[in-house]
N, C-alpha and C positions, 0 to 999 in steps of 0.2 A: 813449284811455281813461286816466283818472287813477288811479294806483295809490296807495291810502291805507295803506301799510304802515309809515309813520313817524309818530311822535307828537310829537317835540320842539317844533315850532312851536305846536301846539295846547296842549301842557302849559304853555308859557311864558305864553300868553295867559290860560289859566285861573288860574294862580298870580297874575298881575298883577291881574286883576279881583277875585279873592278878597281880596287884601290891601288893596284900596282901599275895601272895605266899611266903613262907619262903625258903631261899636258903639252899642248902646242906652245912653243916659245914665241914671245912677242917682244917688241921694243918697250922701253920704259917711258912713263909719263910723269912729269913732276909738276907740283903746284905748291906755292908757299914755301918753297925750299925743301920739300920732302917728295919722295917718290910715291906716287899713287899706285901701289902694288895691288895685284889681285888678292882675294882672300887666301888665307893660308890653311894648311891642314884639312884640305877638302876630303870628306869621306862620304861615300855612297854605300848605304847598307840596305839589306833586304830583310825586313822583320817577318817575312813569311806570309805576306798578304797578296801573293799571286800577281806581282808586278807593281804594287804600290810601294815605291822606294823612298827612303829618307836620305836627304842630302844635308850634310853638316859642314861647317867651316868656321874658322876663327878670323878675327881682325888681323890684317897684315901688320907685321912688326913695325914697319915704317910709320904707321899712323897711331900707334898705341899711346904715345905721349903727347899727341896733338890736342890742344884745347881750343874751345870756341869754334869748333867745326862740327858739321853734321856728316856722318858717314852712313851711306846706304849701299846696298848691293843690288845689282841687276843680274838676274838669273834667267837664262834661256835654255829650254830643252826641246828636243824634237819629238813631237807627238806622232808616232808612226801609225796610230789608228786613223788620224785625220790627215796625216802627211803634211804637217805644217809646224813651224816653230811657234812655241808659246813663250811669253815673256812676263816676268813679274819683278817688281822692285820692292825691297823690304829692308827694314832696319834690323830684322832678326838674323840669327846665325844658323837657321835651319829652315828647310822647306821640304814638303813631301809632294811627289808627283807620280802620275800613272805612266808606266812604260810597258811596252810589249816585249816580253823576255825572249821572244824568238827572233828579234831584230836588233840591229846595232843600237846601243844606248848612247845618245849624244847630249852632253851638258856643256854650256858655256856660261862663264861668270866673270864679272868685272866689278870694280869698286867705283863708287860715285862720291866725290868729295865736294863739299860746299862750305866755304869759310868767309870771314870778313875780308881776308886778304885776296880772295878771288872776286871781291865786290859782288857777292851774292850769286855769282855764276857757278853752275855745276861743272866740275871737271871730271871727266870719265877716264879711268885708267884703261890700260890695254886689256882686251878680253882674252881669256884662255879657254881652251876647249879640251874636254876629256871625252874619249870615245872608247866604248867597249863593245866588241862583237862576240856574242855568245858562240861557243863551239857546239854544234849539234851533236847529240848523243842518242843512242837507241838504234834499234833495228831499222835498216834502210827501208824507206817507203812504208813505214808502219804508222805514220801520223794519221789521225782520223780525217775524214773528209765530210763536206756538206753539213757542217754544224749549223743548226737552225733553232731559234727559240721563239715561241709564241706564247703570249700572255692572254689566255682565253677569258674574256669578259672581266678581267681583273680579279678572277677568282682563283686561278692557279696557272702556273707556267710550265710548259713542257719544252725541253731542249733535247734534240735528237741529233744523231750523227751516223755516218757510214764508216765501216772499217777501211783502213788504208789498204792500197793494192798489195803491199808487201807484208801484210800482217801475218805472222806465223799461226798455224793451227793451235787450238787450245789457249788462245790469248784471253786476257781479262782486262777490262777497262775500269778506271776509277775516276770519278768526278769530284772535285773540291770547289768550294765557293766561299766568297768573303765579301762583305760590305762594311762601311765605316762604323756601324753600330755593333760589330762583332769583335770579340776579343781575340779570336783565332779562327782559322779556317775550319770548315766542317765538310763532311762527306755527304754526297747525294742522299736525301731522305728516302727516295723511292726510285729504284732503277726500273727501266723497261728491259725485258729479257726477250731476245729473239733467238733464232736457230744458231746465230753466230755469237751469241753471248749478249752482254749489255750493249744496248743501242740507244739509250736515252735516259732522261731523268725528269721526274715530276716534282715541282716545288709547290707546296701549299702557300697561300697568300701570306701567312704569318712569317714565312722565312724570307720574304722579299722586301726590298727597300727602293722606293721610287726616287727619282731625281738625285741619284747618287751612282757612282761606279759600282757595278755588280761584277766582280771578277770571278772567272772560272778557269780551271785547269783540268785537262783530261790527260791522264797518263795511263800506263798499263804495264803488264808483265806477260811473259810467255816463256816457254821452255828454251827459246833461242836467245832470251835476254830482254832487257827493258824496251818498251815501246817509246817512240818519240813523243815528247810532251807537246801539247797544244794549249795555247793561252788565248783567252777571249775576255774582253771588257765591254759590257753593254750597260744601257740604262733601260730598265724594264718597262718604263712608261712608253717607250718608243717601239714596243713589240706587242701592243695590245691588239687583239682581234675580237670585236664585239660579237655577241650572240646574234642569231638570225632575227630580223625584224618580224614581229607577229602582229596579229589583229589588223590585217590589211583589208580595206573596204573601198569599193568603187561605187560612185553614185553620179547622177546627172541632175543639174539644176539650170534651167534657162539656157539650154544648149551648151553648157560647160560640163566637162567630165572632171570629177573631183576625186582624188586619191587621198585617203586618210589612213593613218597607222598609229600604233603605240610604240614608244621607244623600246628597244630590246631589253630583256632582263639582264641581270648581272650587276657588277659594281661600278660600271662606267657612268659618271654623272650625265644627266640629259644634256646639260649645256656644253659638254665636251664632244658631242657627236655632230657629224655632218652626214648627209645622205646623198645617194645617187639613185635617181629614178630612171628606169628604162621603159620606154613605151614602144609597142609594136602595133601598128594600125593596118588592118586589111582593107584595101580599097575595093570599089565596085568592079574594077577590072581584074581583080584577083591579085594584084601586086601588094607587097608589104613594105611599109615605111617604118624604119626604126630610128629612135632618137634617145639620147642619153643626156641628162643634165644633173649637175652636182648642186645641191642645195646647202648653203652655208648659213642660213638663218637659224640662230641658235635656239629659237623658241618654237618655230613652226613645225608641225608634224602633218602637214597637208600639202597637196600640190594640185593645181588645176590647169587644164588646157581647153581651148575651144574645141567643140566637136565638129569635125569636118562633115559637110553635108554628104559627100560622096563616100564616106567611110561605112563599112559594114560591121566591123568589130574592132575594138581597141583593148589590148592587154597590157598590164603593168606588172613590174616587179621592182623591188627596192632592196638596197643594202646600205650599211653604215660603216663609218670609220671614225677614229678619234681625230678631232680637228687640230689645226695648227696652234690654237690657243692653249691646248692642254698637253701637247707632245710634239716632238720634232719628226715623228714618223709613226708608222703603224700599218696594220693590214685591214683590207676590206673584209667585212663579214661575208658569209655565204649569202646568196640571193634568197629572198623570201619566196613563198609560193606565188605563182602567177595568178593574177586576178584579172578577169575580162568583163567587158560589158555584156549583159544578157538581155533577154527580151524586155525586161522592165526598164532597162536603161538605153534601149535602142532610140536613136534620134529620129524625131518626126519634125520636118520643116514646118514653120508657122502656117504657111499657106495651105499645106496639106492637112494640118491639124484643123484649121478653120473649115476646110471642105468637109472633113469628117463630121464636124459639129453640125454643119448645115444639113448634110445628108441624114444625120441622126434625127435632127428635129423634123425634117420632112417626112422621114419614115414614121415617126410617132404620129404626125398629123394624118398621114394616109391611113395608118392603122386605126386611128380613132374614127375617121370618116367611114372606113369599111365596116367597123363594128356598128356604127349608127345606122348605116344603110341596111345591114343585115337585120337589125332590130326592127326597122320600119317594115321591111318585107315580111318578117315573121308575124308582126302584129296584123298586117293586112290579110295574110293567109288565115290567121285565126279568126278574124272578123268574118271573112267570107265563108269559112266553114260553119261558123255559128249561124249565119243567115240561111244557108242551105238546109241545115238541120232543123231550124225553126219552120221553114216552108214545108219540109217533108212531114213534120209532125201534124201540121195543119191539114194536109191532104189525107193523111191516114185517119185522123179523127173524123173527117167527113165521111169516109167510106166505111169505116168499121162500126159495128154496133156499139150502142151506148154502154152496154154491159162490160165491154173490153177497154173502155177509155181509161179506167184507173191503172190498168196494166201498162198502157203505153205512155203514161205521164212520166 
């Protein structure tokens, strides 16, 4: 099995082919009696940084002995990742740019001249274009599919892929990466292994760099030959997925339902998060009403809505994402656990609440009156019993002998 973990031979071939491309011919432009030619000796080389190419040139011969003039260069190149031309003006004789090595590489360059004899006006020479179209190599339909990277809570990043439809049996994939603070490319620090072989890579936080091109290449080998290469260039801060929002609490105050939560754990700063709240209300007629709202207040971690009088129960759940102030993209987190209003938070209309208060007070008064009445009745019965007993004793004392009186006392 051929191990494709080295690039130098391929890089040399690429640079050689690119430098032999012929520029598009254009007509000449003159200023101050000289020809404003495009830069000379243009070279485009690949230092092995997975698409980060270096463009070099020299000053045109026609302008080398010109004095009292400012010479600049306008370089344009086609960004196939964003499908648009990018332009830069520079007085330097070199520039580095990111290219997708699976697609045609297009570079255009011209000279800009400004002299006293041009009365301070810039004169642009004719633009020349270099185009190089890479020739695909490798087993047909062996390029990986469904490449996907997620930066979980800014703690680690996972990139996964699926095997190409034409990938031969017993194939092996290799992932390499590079960013501007690295001297050379490195291989994946931790592969994911599936039944079909390597299917992903896990990057620790220390190996990543935000707000910079993070270049990746996945190639491979098989008994049938090399697999087709796949190139990707991402910015990792645009692939963040926050952890699940926790500590969600629902309460009610003065007829308003209030949802409160704590920011998710992880390395994502609190001010970089926005939230989406989903509410589901069950009405008295049994129907459900759902609503979603995105909260972009960078400091608030609470949300309130009026409680509808006809509602029976309201449930909430919430998720988060990195906002537009900290990244150009990202993924929503998973939803939090659903929290619903319970018996303690059930809504009681004010008029019903006052009625309950009045009924309660009336009940207490009635109870007190009942107890007072019972006490009076009990006292009367006791007094009546005592009177009868006294009368009985008097009659007995009259009829019984005197000798028995002490016994009956």
